[in-house]
PDB file with one MODEL, atoms N, CA, C and O in Angstrom:
MODEL        1
ATOM      1  N   MET A   1      -1.778 -13.353 -18.528  1.00  0.00           N
ATOM      2  CA  MET A   1      -0.365 -13.484 -18.222  1.00  0.00           C
ATOM      3  C   MET A   1      -0.014 -12.580 -17.046  1.00  0.00           C
ATOM      4  O   MET A   1      -0.284 -11.379 -17.063  1.00  0.00           O
ATOM      5  N   SER A   2       0.569 -13.159 -16.062  1.00  0.00           N
ATOM      6  CA  SER A   2       0.907 -12.431 -14.842  1.00  0.00           C
ATOM      7  C   SER A   2       2.141 -11.553 -15.055  1.00  0.00           C
ATOM      8  O   SER A   2       3.086 -11.950 -15.737  1.00  0.00           O
ATOM      9  N   ARG A   3       2.121 -10.357 -14.463  1.00  0.00           N
ATOM     10  CA  ARG A   3       3.248  -9.420 -14.543  1.00  0.00           C
ATOM     11  C   ARG A   3       3.742  -9.107 -13.139  1.00  0.00           C
ATOM     12  O   ARG A   3       3.023  -9.292 -12.157  1.00  0.00           O
ATOM     13  N   ASN A   4       4.976  -8.631 -13.059  1.00  0.00           N
ATOM     14  CA  ASN A   4       5.537  -8.207 -11.778  1.00  0.00           C
ATOM     15  C   ASN A   4       5.296  -6.717 -11.581  1.00  0.00           C
ATOM     16  O   ASN A   4       5.484  -5.920 -12.500  1.00  0.00           O
ATOM     17  N   TYR A   5       4.877  -6.353 -10.376  1.00  0.00           N
ATOM     18  CA  TYR A   5       4.575  -4.969 -10.056  1.00  0.00           C
ATOM     19  C   TYR A   5       5.257  -4.550  -8.758  1.00  0.00           C
ATOM     20  O   TYR A   5       5.612  -5.369  -7.910  1.00  0.00           O
ATOM     21  N   GLU A   6       5.419  -3.248  -8.649  1.00  0.00           N
ATOM     22  CA  GLU A   6       5.907  -2.638  -7.414  1.00  0.00           C
ATOM     23  C   GLU A   6       4.861  -1.609  -7.007  1.00  0.00           C
ATOM     24  O   GLU A   6       4.487  -0.742  -7.797  1.00  0.00           O
ATOM     25  N   GLY A   7       4.395  -1.715  -5.776  1.00  0.00           N
ATOM     26  CA  GLY A   7       3.387  -0.782  -5.281  1.00  0.00           C
ATOM     27  C   GLY A   7       3.929   0.006  -4.100  1.00  0.00           C
ATOM     28  O   GLY A   7       4.306  -0.577  -3.083  1.00  0.00           O
ATOM     29  N   LEU A   8       3.969   1.313  -4.224  1.00  0.00           N
ATOM     30  CA  LEU A   8       4.374   2.174  -3.119  1.00  0.00           C
ATOM     31  C   LEU A   8       3.100   2.683  -2.462  1.00  0.00           C
ATOM     32  O   LEU A   8       2.283   3.352  -3.095  1.00  0.00           O
ATOM     33  N   ILE A   9       2.943   2.361  -1.193  1.00  0.00           N
ATOM     34  CA  ILE A   9       1.751   2.762  -0.458  1.00  0.00           C
ATOM     35  C   ILE A   9       2.179   3.553   0.770  1.00  0.00           C
ATOM     36  O   ILE A   9       3.044   3.121   1.533  1.00  0.00           O
ATOM     37  N   VAL A  10       1.564   4.712   0.950  1.00  0.00           N
ATOM     38  CA  VAL A  10       1.824   5.549   2.115  1.00  0.00           C
ATOM     39  C   VAL A  10       0.657   5.372   3.069  1.00  0.00           C
ATOM     40  O   VAL A  10      -0.495   5.620   2.715  1.00  0.00           O
ATOM     41  N   LEU A  11       0.967   4.944   4.277  1.00  0.00           N
ATOM     42  CA  LEU A  11      -0.064   4.661   5.266  1.00  0.00           C
ATOM     43  C   LEU A  11      -0.215   5.811   6.245  1.00  0.00           C
ATOM     44  O   LEU A  11       0.766   6.411   6.683  1.00  0.00           O
ATOM     45  N   ASN A  12      -1.452   6.102   6.575  1.00  0.00           N
ATOM     46  CA  ASN A  12      -1.778   7.085   7.607  1.00  0.00           C
ATOM     47  C   ASN A  12      -1.805   6.325   8.934  1.00  0.00           C
ATOM     48  O   ASN A  12      -2.696   5.507   9.163  1.00  0.00           O
ATOM     49  N   THR A  13      -0.848   6.589   9.792  1.00  0.00           N
ATOM     50  CA  THR A  13      -0.745   5.845  11.047  1.00  0.00           C
ATOM     51  C   THR A  13      -1.352   6.596  12.229  1.00  0.00           C
ATOM     52  O   THR A  13      -1.266   6.135  13.367  1.00  0.00           O
ATOM     53  N   LYS A  14      -1.962   7.743  11.966  1.00  0.00           N
ATOM     54  CA  LYS A  14      -2.605   8.487  13.058  1.00  0.00           C
ATOM     55  C   LYS A  14      -3.815   7.723  13.560  1.00  0.00           C
ATOM     56  O   LYS A  14      -4.699   7.359  12.784  1.00  0.00           O
ATOM     57  N   GLY A  15      -3.847   7.483  14.856  1.00  0.00           N
ATOM     58  CA  GLY A  15      -5.011   6.878  15.478  1.00  0.00           C
ATOM     59  C   GLY A  15      -5.221   5.402  15.183  1.00  0.00           C
ATOM     60  O   GLY A  15      -6.341   4.906  15.306  1.00  0.00           O
ATOM     61  N   ILE A  16      -4.158   4.682  14.793  1.00  0.00           N
ATOM     62  CA  ILE A  16      -4.349   3.246  14.554  1.00  0.00           C
ATOM     63  C   ILE A  16      -4.407   2.510  15.890  1.00  0.00           C
ATOM     64  O   ILE A  16      -3.750   2.910  16.851  1.00  0.00           O
ATOM     65  N   ASP A  17      -5.187   1.440  15.951  1.00  0.00           N
ATOM     66  CA  ASP A  17      -5.361   0.684  17.186  1.00  0.00           C
ATOM     67  C   ASP A  17      -4.215  -0.292  17.421  1.00  0.00           C
ATOM     68  O   ASP A  17      -3.745  -0.411  18.553  1.00  0.00           O
ATOM     69  N   GLY A  18      -3.750  -0.993  16.390  1.00  0.00           N
ATOM     70  CA  GLY A  18      -2.702  -1.995  16.538  1.00  0.00           C
ATOM     71  C   GLY A  18      -1.341  -1.426  16.182  1.00  0.00           C
ATOM     72  O   GLY A  18      -1.144  -0.211  16.156  1.00  0.00           O
ATOM     73  N   SER A  19      -0.403  -2.328  15.907  1.00  0.00           N
ATOM     74  CA  SER A  19       0.944  -1.894  15.532  1.00  0.00           C
ATOM     75  C   SER A  19       1.009  -1.599  14.034  1.00  0.00           C
ATOM     76  O   SER A  19       0.103  -1.947  13.276  1.00  0.00           O
ATOM     77  N   ILE A  20       2.083  -0.962  13.633  1.00  0.00           N
ATOM     78  CA  ILE A  20       2.287  -0.657  12.217  1.00  0.00           C
ATOM     79  C   ILE A  20       2.458  -1.952  11.432  1.00  0.00           C
ATOM     80  O   ILE A  20       1.987  -2.057  10.299  1.00  0.00           O
ATOM     81  N   ASP A  21       3.131  -2.943  12.029  1.00  0.00           N
ATOM     82  CA  ASP A  21       3.302  -4.233  11.356  1.00  0.00           C
ATOM     83  C   ASP A  21       1.954  -4.879  11.043  1.00  0.00           C
ATOM     84  O   ASP A  21       1.779  -5.475   9.980  1.00  0.00           O
ATOM     85  N   ASP A  22       1.011  -4.761  11.961  1.00  0.00           N
ATOM     86  CA  ASP A  22      -0.331  -5.308  11.736  1.00  0.00           C
ATOM     87  C   ASP A  22      -1.014  -4.601  10.564  1.00  0.00           C
ATOM     88  O   ASP A  22      -1.681  -5.237   9.748  1.00  0.00           O
ATOM     89  N   LEU A  23      -0.841  -3.288  10.493  1.00  0.00           N
ATOM     90  CA  LEU A  23      -1.442  -2.505   9.416  1.00  0.00           C
ATOM     91  C   LEU A  23      -0.821  -2.881   8.069  1.00  0.00           C
ATOM     92  O   LEU A  23      -1.533  -3.047   7.079  1.00  0.00           O
ATOM     93  N   VAL A  24       0.509  -3.013   8.032  1.00  0.00           N
ATOM     94  CA  VAL A  24       1.207  -3.400   6.801  1.00  0.00           C
ATOM     95  C   VAL A  24       0.736  -4.784   6.346  1.00  0.00           C
ATOM     96  O   VAL A  24       0.507  -5.010   5.158  1.00  0.00           O
ATOM     97  N   SER A  25       0.598  -5.689   7.284  1.00  0.00           N
ATOM     98  CA  SER A  25       0.131  -7.041   6.988  1.00  0.00           C
ATOM     99  C   SER A  25      -1.314  -7.032   6.475  1.00  0.00           C
ATOM    100  O   SER A  25      -1.646  -7.766   5.545  1.00  0.00           O
ATOM    101  N   ALA A  26      -2.162  -6.211   7.074  1.00  0.00           N
ATOM    102  CA  ALA A  26      -3.565  -6.128   6.650  1.00  0.00           C
ATOM    103  C   ALA A  26      -3.682  -5.619   5.215  1.00  0.00           C
ATOM    104  O   ALA A  26      -4.500  -6.121   4.445  1.00  0.00           O
ATOM    105  N   VAL A  27      -2.869  -4.626   4.854  1.00  0.00           N
ATOM    106  CA  VAL A  27      -2.895  -4.111   3.479  1.00  0.00           C
ATOM    107  C   VAL A  27      -2.389  -5.191   2.526  1.00  0.00           C
ATOM    108  O   VAL A  27      -2.928  -5.347   1.430  1.00  0.00           O
ATOM    109  N   GLY A  28      -1.362  -5.938   2.927  1.00  0.00           N
ATOM    110  CA  GLY A  28      -0.873  -7.042   2.103  1.00  0.00           C
ATOM    111  C   GLY A  28      -1.946  -8.092   1.865  1.00  0.00           C
ATOM    112  O   GLY A  28      -2.048  -8.643   0.769  1.00  0.00           O
ATOM    113  N   LYS A  29      -2.745  -8.369   2.884  1.00  0.00           N
ATOM    114  CA  LYS A  29      -3.833  -9.341   2.744  1.00  0.00           C
ATOM    115  C   LYS A  29      -4.906  -8.824   1.794  1.00  0.00           C
ATOM    116  O   LYS A  29      -5.534  -9.603   1.076  1.00  0.00           O
ATOM    117  N   GLU A  30      -5.114  -7.508   1.791  1.00  0.00           N
ATOM    118  CA  GLU A  30      -6.084  -6.933   0.848  1.00  0.00           C
ATOM    119  C   GLU A  30      -5.585  -7.078  -0.590  1.00  0.00           C
ATOM    120  O   GLU A  30      -6.371  -7.339  -1.501  1.00  0.00           O
ATOM    121  N   LEU A  31      -4.269  -6.907  -0.790  1.00  0.00           N
ATOM    122  CA  LEU A  31      -3.696  -7.107  -2.125  1.00  0.00           C
ATOM    123  C   LEU A  31      -3.911  -8.554  -2.569  1.00  0.00           C
ATOM    124  O   LEU A  31      -4.312  -8.811  -3.703  1.00  0.00           O
ATOM    125  N   GLU A  32      -3.640  -9.490  -1.665  1.00  0.00           N
ATOM    126  CA  GLU A  32      -3.803 -10.908  -1.989  1.00  0.00           C
ATOM    127  C   GLU A  32      -5.265 -11.276  -2.232  1.00  0.00           C
ATOM    128  O   GLU A  32      -5.561 -12.146  -3.051  1.00  0.00           O
ATOM    129  N   ALA A  33      -6.171 -10.620  -1.528  1.00  0.00           N
ATOM    130  CA  ALA A  33      -7.594 -10.907  -1.701  1.00  0.00           C
ATOM    131  C   ALA A  33      -8.076 -10.550  -3.103  1.00  0.00           C
ATOM    132  O   ALA A  33      -9.040 -11.136  -3.598  1.00  0.00           O
ATOM    133  N   GLU A  34      -7.413  -9.597  -3.740  1.00  0.00           N
ATOM    134  CA  GLU A  34      -7.800  -9.195  -5.100  1.00  0.00           C
ATOM    135  C   GLU A  34      -7.070  -9.991  -6.174  1.00  0.00           C
ATOM    136  O   GLU A  34      -7.300  -9.781  -7.364  1.00  0.00           O
ATOM    137  N   GLY A  35      -6.180 -10.916  -5.760  1.00  0.00           N
ATOM    138  CA  GLY A  35      -5.520 -11.777  -6.743  1.00  0.00           C
ATOM    139  C   GLY A  35      -4.032 -11.547  -6.909  1.00  0.00           C
ATOM    140  O   GLY A  35      -3.407 -12.191  -7.751  1.00  0.00           O
ATOM    141  N   ALA A  36      -3.447 -10.654  -6.135  1.00  0.00           N
ATOM    142  CA  ALA A  36      -2.004 -10.423  -6.219  1.00  0.00           C
ATOM    143  C   ALA A  36      -1.261 -11.503  -5.436  1.00  0.00           C
ATOM    144  O   ALA A  36      -1.772 -12.030  -4.448  1.00  0.00           O
ATOM    145  N   LYS A  37      -0.074 -11.817  -5.881  1.00  0.00           N
ATOM    146  CA  LYS A  37       0.765 -12.805  -5.212  1.00  0.00           C
ATOM    147  C   LYS A  37       1.980 -12.056  -4.660  1.00  0.00           C
ATOM    148  O   LYS A  37       2.895 -11.713  -5.409  1.00  0.00           O
ATOM    149  N   LEU A  38       1.987 -11.802  -3.343  1.00  0.00           N
ATOM    150  CA  LEU A  38       3.061 -11.024  -2.726  1.00  0.00           C
ATOM    151  C   LEU A  38       4.384 -11.769  -2.777  1.00  0.00           C
ATOM    152  O   LEU A  38       4.455 -12.965  -2.494  1.00  0.00           O
ATOM    153  N   GLU A  39       5.435 -11.036  -3.145  1.00  0.00           N
ATOM    154  CA  GLU A  39       6.776 -11.605  -3.187  1.00  0.00           C
ATOM    155  C   GLU A  39       7.661 -11.007  -2.099  1.00  0.00           C
ATOM    156  O   GLU A  39       8.461 -11.711  -1.483  1.00  0.00           O
ATOM    157  N   GLU A  40       7.514  -9.701  -1.868  1.00  0.00           N
ATOM    158  CA  GLU A  40       8.364  -9.026  -0.888  1.00  0.00           C
ATOM    159  C   GLU A  40       7.651  -7.772  -0.378  1.00  0.00           C
ATOM    160  O   GLU A  40       6.955  -7.086  -1.127  1.00  0.00           O
ATOM    161  N   VAL A  41       7.840  -7.493   0.906  1.00  0.00           N
ATOM    162  CA  VAL A  41       7.287  -6.286   1.511  1.00  0.00           C
ATOM    163  C   VAL A  41       8.432  -5.572   2.221  1.00  0.00           C
ATOM    164  O   VAL A  41       9.053  -6.127   3.128  1.00  0.00           O
ATOM    165  N   LYS A  42       8.708  -4.334   1.801  1.00  0.00           N
ATOM    166  CA  LYS A  42       9.776  -3.543   2.417  1.00  0.00           C
ATOM    167  C   LYS A  42       9.173  -2.330   3.103  1.00  0.00           C
ATOM    168  O   LYS A  42       8.552  -1.483   2.461  1.00  0.00           O
ATOM    169  N   GLN A  43       9.362  -2.256   4.416  1.00  0.00           N
ATOM    170  CA  GLN A  43       8.927  -1.068   5.145  1.00  0.00           C
ATOM    171  C   GLN A  43      10.054  -0.048   5.088  1.00  0.00           C
ATOM    172  O   GLN A  43      11.183  -0.338   5.485  1.00  0.00           O
ATOM    173  N   MET A  44       9.746   1.139   4.598  1.00  0.00           N
ATOM    174  CA  MET A  44      10.754   2.177   4.452  1.00  0.00           C
ATOM    175  C   MET A  44      10.681   3.196   5.584  1.00  0.00           C
ATOM    176  O   MET A  44      11.489   4.123   5.637  1.00  0.00           O
ATOM    177  N   GLY A  45       9.734   3.035   6.475  1.00  0.00           N
ATOM    178  CA  GLY A  45       9.656   3.896   7.651  1.00  0.00           C
ATOM    179  C   GLY A  45       8.813   5.138   7.438  1.00  0.00           C
ATOM    180  O   GLY A  45       8.257   5.370   6.364  1.00  0.00           O
ATOM    181  N   ARG A  46       8.739   5.921   8.491  1.00  0.00           N
ATOM    182  CA  ARG A  46       7.961   7.155   8.468  1.00  0.00           C
ATOM    183  C   ARG A  46       8.783   8.269   7.845  1.00  0.00           C
ATOM    184  O   ARG A  46       9.964   8.434   8.152  1.00  0.00           O
ATOM    185  N   ARG A  47       8.148   9.029   6.967  1.00  0.00           N
ATOM    186  CA  ARG A  47       8.813  10.149   6.303  1.00  0.00           C
ATOM    187  C   ARG A  47       7.896  11.362   6.321  1.00  0.00           C
ATOM    188  O   ARG A  47       6.673  11.247   6.241  1.00  0.00           O
ATOM    189  N   GLN A  48       8.509  12.500   6.428  1.00  0.00           N
ATOM    190  CA  GLN A  48       7.773  13.764   6.381  1.00  0.00           C
ATOM    191  C   GLN A  48       7.473  14.114   4.922  1.00  0.00           C
ATOM    192  O   GLN A  48       8.287  13.856   4.035  1.00  0.00           O
ATOM    193  N   PHE A  49       6.311  14.696   4.684  1.00  0.00           N
ATOM    194  CA  PHE A  49       5.959  15.191   3.355  1.00  0.00           C
ATOM    195  C   PHE A  49       6.597  16.562   3.153  1.00  0.00           C
ATOM    196  O   PHE A  49       6.891  17.266   4.119  1.00  0.00           O
ATOM    197  N   ALA A  50       6.808  16.932   1.903  1.00  0.00           N
ATOM    198  CA  ALA A  50       7.358  18.254   1.597  1.00  0.00           C
ATOM    199  C   ALA A  50       6.375  19.357   1.997  1.00  0.00           C
ATOM    200  O   ALA A  50       6.784  20.463   2.351  1.00  0.00           O
ATOM    201  N   TYR A  51       5.102  19.053   1.939  1.00  0.00           N
ATOM    202  CA  TYR A  51       4.043  19.974   2.362  1.00  0.00           C
ATOM    203  C   TYR A  51       2.880  19.126   2.874  1.00  0.00           C
ATOM    204  O   TYR A  51       2.737  17.968   2.481  1.00  0.00           O
ATOM    205  N   PRO A  52       2.055  19.691   3.742  1.00  0.00           N
ATOM    206  CA  PRO A  52       0.933  18.900   4.279  1.00  0.00           C
ATOM    207  C   PRO A  52      -0.002  18.408   3.170  1.00  0.00           C
ATOM    208  O   PRO A  52      -0.317  19.137   2.230  1.00  0.00           O
ATOM    209  N   SER A  53      -0.428  17.173   3.305  1.00  0.00           N
ATOM    210  CA  SER A  53      -1.331  16.559   2.337  1.00  0.00           C
ATOM    211  C   SER A  53      -2.530  16.014   3.093  1.00  0.00           C
ATOM    212  O   SER A  53      -2.393  15.126   3.934  1.00  0.00           O
ATOM    213  N   LYS A  54      -3.688  16.543   2.794  1.00  0.00           N
ATOM    214  CA  LYS A  54      -4.925  16.124   3.461  1.00  0.00           C
ATOM    215  C   LYS A  54      -4.768  16.167   4.983  1.00  0.00           C
ATOM    216  O   LYS A  54      -5.155  15.237   5.691  1.00  0.00           O
ATOM    217  N   LYS A  55      -4.200  17.250   5.458  1.00  0.00           N
ATOM    218  CA  LYS A  55      -3.999  17.524   6.884  1.00  0.00           C
ATOM    219  C   LYS A  55      -3.010  16.572   7.556  1.00  0.00           C
ATOM    220  O   LYS A  55      -3.015  16.442   8.780  1.00  0.00           O
ATOM    221  N   LEU A  56      -2.167  15.909   6.778  1.00  0.00           N
ATOM    222  CA  LEU A  56      -1.132  15.035   7.331  1.00  0.00           C
ATOM    223  C   LEU A  56       0.241  15.632   7.054  1.00  0.00           C
ATOM    224  O   LEU A  56       0.474  16.208   5.992  1.00  0.00           O
ATOM    225  N   GLU A  57       1.141  15.492   8.010  1.00  0.00           N
ATOM    226  CA  GLU A  57       2.501  15.992   7.861  1.00  0.00           C
ATOM    227  C   GLU A  57       3.448  14.928   7.304  1.00  0.00           C
ATOM    228  O   GLU A  57       4.503  15.255   6.760  1.00  0.00           O
ATOM    229  N   GLY A  58       3.067  13.652   7.442  1.00  0.00           N
ATOM    230  CA  GLY A  58       3.925  12.569   6.980  1.00  0.00           C
ATOM    231  C   GLY A  58       3.170  11.255   7.015  1.00  0.00           C
ATOM    232  O   GLY A  58       2.013  11.198   7.431  1.00  0.00           O
ATOM    233  N   GLY A  59       3.842  10.191   6.571  1.00  0.00           N
ATOM    234  CA  GLY A  59       3.215   8.880   6.559  1.00  0.00           C
ATOM    235  C   GLY A  59       4.250   7.770   6.583  1.00  0.00           C
ATOM    236  O   GLY A  59       5.447   8.021   6.441  1.00  0.00           O
ATOM    237  N   HIS A  60       3.789   6.555   6.762  1.00  0.00           N
ATOM    238  CA  HIS A  60       4.656   5.372   6.805  1.00  0.00           C
ATOM    239  C   HIS A  60       4.690   4.764   5.402  1.00  0.00           C
ATOM    240  O   HIS A  60       3.659   4.337   4.883  1.00  0.00           O
ATOM    241  N   TYR A  61       5.872   4.727   4.793  1.00  0.00           N
ATOM    242  CA  TYR A  61       6.030   4.252   3.421  1.00  0.00           C
ATOM    243  C   TYR A  61       6.306   2.753   3.408  1.00  0.00           C
ATOM    244  O   TYR A  61       7.129   2.250   4.173  1.00  0.00           O
ATOM    245  N   VAL A  62       5.598   2.045   2.517  1.00  0.00           N
ATOM    246  CA  VAL A  62       5.780   0.597   2.369  1.00  0.00           C
ATOM    247  C   VAL A  62       5.822   0.269   0.881  1.00  0.00           C
ATOM    248  O   VAL A  62       5.002   0.750   0.100  1.00  0.00           O
ATOM    249  N   ASN A  63       6.802  -0.565   0.504  1.00  0.00           N
ATOM    250  CA  ASN A  63       6.957  -0.997  -0.877  1.00  0.00           C
ATOM    251  C   ASN A  63       6.539  -2.458  -0.980  1.00  0.00           C
ATOM    252  O   ASN A  63       7.140  -3.318  -0.335  1.00  0.00           O
ATOM    253  N   TYR A  64       5.534  -2.746  -1.767  1.00  0.00           N
ATOM    254  CA  TYR A  64       5.046  -4.102  -1.974  1.00  0.00           C
ATOM    255  C   TYR A  64       5.473  -4.570  -3.361  1.00  0.00           C
ATOM    256  O   TYR A  64       5.175  -3.903  -4.352  1.00  0.00           O
ATOM    257  N   HIS A  65       6.169  -5.711  -3.447  1.00  0.00           N
ATOM    258  CA  HIS A  65       6.518  -6.329  -4.722  1.00  0.00           C
ATOM    259  C   HIS A  65       5.598  -7.532  -4.880  1.00  0.00           C
ATOM    260  O   HIS A  65       5.518  -8.380  -3.991  1.00  0.00           O
ATOM    261  N   PHE A  66       4.902  -7.604  -6.017  1.00  0.00           N
ATOM    262  CA  PHE A  66       3.946  -8.684  -6.218  1.00  0.00           C
ATOM    263  C   PHE A  66       3.774  -8.979  -7.702  1.00  0.00           C
ATOM    264  O   PHE A  66       4.168  -8.189  -8.560  1.00  0.00           O
ATOM    265  N   SER A  67       3.181 -10.123  -7.983  1.00  0.00           N
ATOM    266  CA  SER A  67       2.823 -10.460  -9.362  1.00  0.00           C
ATOM    267  C   SER A  67       1.306 -10.564  -9.435  1.00  0.00           C
ATOM    268  O   SER A  67       0.647 -11.009  -8.496  1.00  0.00           O
ATOM    269  N   ALA A  68       0.774 -10.142 -10.570  1.00  0.00           N
ATOM    270  CA  ALA A  68      -0.681 -10.140 -10.748  1.00  0.00           C
ATOM    271  C   ALA A  68      -1.008  -9.954 -12.222  1.00  0.00           C
ATOM    272  O   ALA A  68      -0.169  -9.551 -13.028  1.00  0.00           O
ATOM    273  N   GLU A  69      -2.251 -10.261 -12.542  1.00  0.00           N
ATOM    274  CA  GLU A  69      -2.761  -9.975 -13.873  1.00  0.00           C
ATOM    275  C   GLU A  69      -2.960  -8.465 -14.001  1.00  0.00           C
ATOM    276  O   GLU A  69      -3.236  -7.808 -12.997  1.00  0.00           O
ATOM    277  N   PRO A  70      -2.830  -7.897 -15.191  1.00  0.00           N
ATOM    278  CA  PRO A  70      -2.970  -6.445 -15.355  1.00  0.00           C
ATOM    279  C   PRO A  70      -4.301  -5.871 -14.864  1.00  0.00           C
ATOM    280  O   PRO A  70      -4.324  -4.751 -14.355  1.00  0.00           O
ATOM    281  N   ASP A  71      -5.400  -6.598 -14.999  1.00  0.00           N
ATOM    282  CA  ASP A  71      -6.699  -6.072 -14.579  1.00  0.00           C
ATOM    283  C   ASP A  71      -6.853  -6.031 -13.057  1.00  0.00           C
ATOM    284  O   ASP A  71      -7.764  -5.378 -12.549  1.00  0.00           O
ATOM    285  N   VAL A  72      -5.983  -6.711 -12.336  1.00  0.00           N
ATOM    286  CA  VAL A  72      -6.058  -6.738 -10.874  1.00  0.00           C
ATOM    287  C   VAL A  72      -5.661  -5.386 -10.261  1.00  0.00           C
ATOM    288  O   VAL A  72      -6.131  -5.033  -9.179  1.00  0.00           O
ATOM    289  N   ILE A  73      -4.805  -4.644 -10.945  1.00  0.00           N
ATOM    290  CA  ILE A  73      -4.333  -3.357 -10.412  1.00  0.00           C
ATOM    291  C   ILE A  73      -5.505  -2.411 -10.172  1.00  0.00           C
ATOM    292  O   ILE A  73      -5.571  -1.763  -9.128  1.00  0.00           O
ATOM    293  N   GLN A  74      -6.418  -2.325 -11.114  1.00  0.00           N
ATOM    294  CA  GLN A  74      -7.594  -1.458 -10.952  1.00  0.00           C
ATOM    295  C   GLN A  74      -8.436  -1.899  -9.760  1.00  0.00           C
ATOM    296  O   GLN A  74      -8.939  -1.058  -9.016  1.00  0.00           O
ATOM    297  N   LYS A  75      -8.593  -3.196  -9.569  1.00  0.00           N
ATOM    298  CA  LYS A  75      -9.353  -3.714  -8.434  1.00  0.00           C
ATOM    299  C   LYS A  75      -8.682  -3.373  -7.111  1.00  0.00           C
ATOM    300  O   LYS A  75      -9.350  -3.018  -6.139  1.00  0.00           O
ATOM    301  N   ILE A  76      -7.359  -3.483  -7.080  1.00  0.00           N
ATOM    302  CA  ILE A  76      -6.608  -3.144  -5.863  1.00  0.00           C
ATOM    303  C   ILE A  76      -6.767  -1.671  -5.536  1.00  0.00           C
ATOM    304  O   ILE A  76      -7.043  -1.314  -4.391  1.00  0.00           O
ATOM    305  N   GLU A  77      -6.593  -0.803  -6.547  1.00  0.00           N
ATOM    306  CA  GLU A  77      -6.729   0.636  -6.324  1.00  0.00           C
ATOM    307  C   GLU A  77      -8.108   0.984  -5.774  1.00  0.00           C
ATOM    308  O   GLU A  77      -8.232   1.773  -4.838  1.00  0.00           O
ATOM    309  N   THR A  78      -9.135   0.391  -6.361  1.00  0.00           N
ATOM    310  CA  THR A  78     -10.501   0.657  -5.916  1.00  0.00           C
ATOM    311  C   THR A  78     -10.709   0.197  -4.478  1.00  0.00           C
ATOM    312  O   THR A  78     -11.320   0.906  -3.679  1.00  0.00           O
ATOM    313  N   ARG A  79     -10.207  -0.979  -4.150  1.00  0.00           N
ATOM    314  CA  ARG A  79     -10.378  -1.516  -2.793  1.00  0.00           C
ATOM    315  C   ARG A  79      -9.628  -0.680  -1.756  1.00  0.00           C
ATOM    316  O   ARG A  79     -10.157  -0.403  -0.679  1.00  0.00           O
ATOM    317  N   LEU A  80      -8.396  -0.279  -2.079  1.00  0.00           N
ATOM    318  CA  LEU A  80      -7.602   0.467  -1.099  1.00  0.00           C
ATOM    319  C   LEU A  80      -8.058   1.920  -0.935  1.00  0.00           C
ATOM    320  O   LEU A  80      -7.746   2.558   0.071  1.00  0.00           O
ATOM    321  N   LYS A  81      -8.791   2.439  -1.916  1.00  0.00           N
ATOM    322  CA  LYS A  81      -9.363   3.783  -1.756  1.00  0.00           C
ATOM    323  C   LYS A  81     -10.377   3.811  -0.617  1.00  0.00           C
ATOM    324  O   LYS A  81     -10.609   4.854  -0.006  1.00  0.00           O
ATOM    325  N   LEU A  82     -10.976   2.659  -0.336  1.00  0.00           N
ATOM    326  CA  LEU A  82     -11.954   2.557   0.745  1.00  0.00           C
ATOM    327  C   LEU A  82     -11.305   2.382   2.113  1.00  0.00           C
ATOM    328  O   LEU A  82     -11.971   2.532   3.137  1.00  0.00           O
ATOM    329  N   ASN A  83     -10.017   2.069   2.139  1.00  0.00           N
ATOM    330  CA  ASN A  83      -9.287   1.861   3.385  1.00  0.00           C
ATOM    331  C   ASN A  83      -8.777   3.217   3.882  1.00  0.00           C
ATOM    332  O   ASN A  83      -7.955   3.848   3.217  1.00  0.00           O
ATOM    333  N   GLU A  84      -9.249   3.661   5.027  1.00  0.00           N
ATOM    334  CA  GLU A  84      -8.878   4.977   5.552  1.00  0.00           C
ATOM    335  C   GLU A  84      -7.416   5.056   5.979  1.00  0.00           C
ATOM    336  O   GLU A  84      -6.878   6.154   6.122  1.00  0.00           O
ATOM    337  N   SER A  85      -6.768   3.925   6.184  1.00  0.00           N
ATOM    338  CA  SER A  85      -5.360   3.910   6.579  1.00  0.00           C
ATOM    339  C   SER A  85      -4.422   4.111   5.397  1.00  0.00           C
ATOM    340  O   SER A  85      -3.245   4.415   5.593  1.00  0.00           O
ATOM    341  N   VAL A  86      -4.917   3.948   4.181  1.00  0.00           N
ATOM    342  CA  VAL A  86      -4.100   4.136   2.986  1.00  0.00           C
ATOM    343  C   VAL A  86      -4.251   5.587   2.539  1.00  0.00           C
ATOM    344  O   VAL A  86      -5.325   6.020   2.122  1.00  0.00           O
ATOM    345  N   HIS A  87      -3.136   6.331   2.639  1.00  0.00           N
ATOM    346  CA  HIS A  87      -3.161   7.750   2.281  1.00  0.00           C
ATOM    347  C   HIS A  87      -2.917   7.930   0.778  1.00  0.00           C
ATOM    348  O   HIS A  87      -3.669   8.634   0.103  1.00  0.00           O
ATOM    349  N   LEU A  88      -1.867   7.293   0.261  1.00  0.00           N
ATOM    350  CA  LEU A  88      -1.527   7.383  -1.159  1.00  0.00           C
ATOM    351  C   LEU A  88      -1.124   6.002  -1.655  1.00  0.00           C
ATOM    352  O   LEU A  88      -0.653   5.170  -0.880  1.00  0.00           O
ATOM    353  N   GLN A  89      -1.311   5.760  -2.950  1.00  0.00           N
ATOM    354  CA  GLN A  89      -0.880   4.504  -3.552  1.00  0.00           C
ATOM    355  C   GLN A  89      -0.435   4.752  -4.991  1.00  0.00           C
ATOM    356  O   GLN A  89      -1.030   5.548  -5.718  1.00  0.00           O
ATOM    357  N   HIS A  90       0.627   4.047  -5.379  1.00  0.00           N
ATOM    358  CA  HIS A  90       1.148   4.169  -6.747  1.00  0.00           C
ATOM    359  C   HIS A  90       1.706   2.814  -7.158  1.00  0.00           C
ATOM    360  O   HIS A  90       2.397   2.165  -6.373  1.00  0.00           O
ATOM    361  N   TYR A  91       1.411   2.379  -8.389  1.00  0.00           N
ATOM    362  CA  TYR A  91       1.847   1.078  -8.878  1.00  0.00           C
ATOM    363  C   TYR A  91       2.560   1.242 -10.205  1.00  0.00           C
ATOM    364  O   TYR A  91       2.192   2.083 -11.025  1.00  0.00           O
ATOM    365  N   GLN A  92       3.589   0.424 -10.408  1.00  0.00           N
ATOM    366  CA  GLN A  92       4.281   0.388 -11.693  1.00  0.00           C
ATOM    367  C   GLN A  92       4.781  -1.026 -11.935  1.00  0.00           C
ATOM    368  O   GLN A  92       5.066  -1.766 -10.993  1.00  0.00           O
ATOM    369  N   SER A  93       4.886  -1.392 -13.202  1.00  0.00           N
ATOM    370  CA  SER A  93       5.390  -2.733 -13.509  1.00  0.00           C
ATOM    371  C   SER A  93       6.918  -2.702 -13.433  1.00  0.00           C
ATOM    372  O   SER A  93       7.560  -1.691 -13.718  1.00  0.00           O
ATOM    373  N   ARG A  94       7.472  -3.848 -13.038  1.00  0.00           N
ATOM    374  CA  ARG A  94       8.931  -3.934 -12.901  1.00  0.00           C
ATOM    375  C   ARG A  94       9.515  -4.629 -14.091  1.00  0.00           C
ATOM    376  O   ARG A  94      10.731  -4.803 -14.168  1.00  0.00           O
TER     377      ARG A  94
ENDMDL
END
């Protein structure tokens, strides 16, 4: 049974070759490749961290709304851990 999820992903935009929109789209395609069905993508912009995290001062926040089977979340987390542009990720059901 498919559930609705919200995923907050913080992107590391230092040294990216393309635009931020391309990076946001690429991460969305990775979510879809693991079985998620994207409903909405909200870019919240660049924000400073309260303290440096892994030598970064801030990141580009993106909110992904999608539906997926519960076991897909673990697959997404594992896949995005390998993506160097993804700094942080958090998922919750809506």
